[in-house]
C-alpha positions, 0 to 999 in steps of 0.5 A: 871797586872791590868789596870784601863781604864777610860771609857770616857776621860776628857775634858782638863782643861785651861792652863793660861801660854799661855796667856798674862795678860791684864793690867789693870785687869778688876776686879769686873767691868768685862763685861760679853759677851752674851754667854750662860752658856753651851757655857762658860762651853764648853770653859772652859773645865774640864767636866763642860758641864754636869752642864749647867742645874744648871744655867740659865744665865752666871751672875749666875755663876759669882755671885755665891759664893762657898756655892751657888754653893754647894746648886746647887749640884756641887761637890767640885772640880768643884766648885773650878774650876769654881771659879778659872776660874772666878778669872783668868778672873777678874785678866786679866790673861785670857780673853773671847777672848782667851777662844773663840779662844780656840780649845782644847775643843772637846773630842771624847767620847769613849765607854767602853773598851771591854774585851781582847780576851781570858780573858773572861773566869772565873778562873777554866773554860776552857783550862789548865791542871787543867780543863782536869782532 
């Protein structure tokens, strides 16, 4: 039986069902906090902390469209995730306060799994009836 084990667990994504929406929604007049890009990416999760070096300020993240994000070298799935979170913030579904209170962002990075004992031999090597001949 073959099992595929991820060497490093992914950061959890946001769940917007847990928050009550803000009324009226901020829309394009969204007031950005004085966060760094690294802090924002850690709070939204989804392994976005790998891409903090692509931006200098948080304004650049919120002002960028999908083509500008592509020019900066972000994969398609990460671009969509950033745009989705920004849209949730503009619609008032989540707020920066709820992101600040978010606790499920730290993930322990594990080492690559070691081979199971007794499975390190290649087929045809070592024990077994065929090897004794």
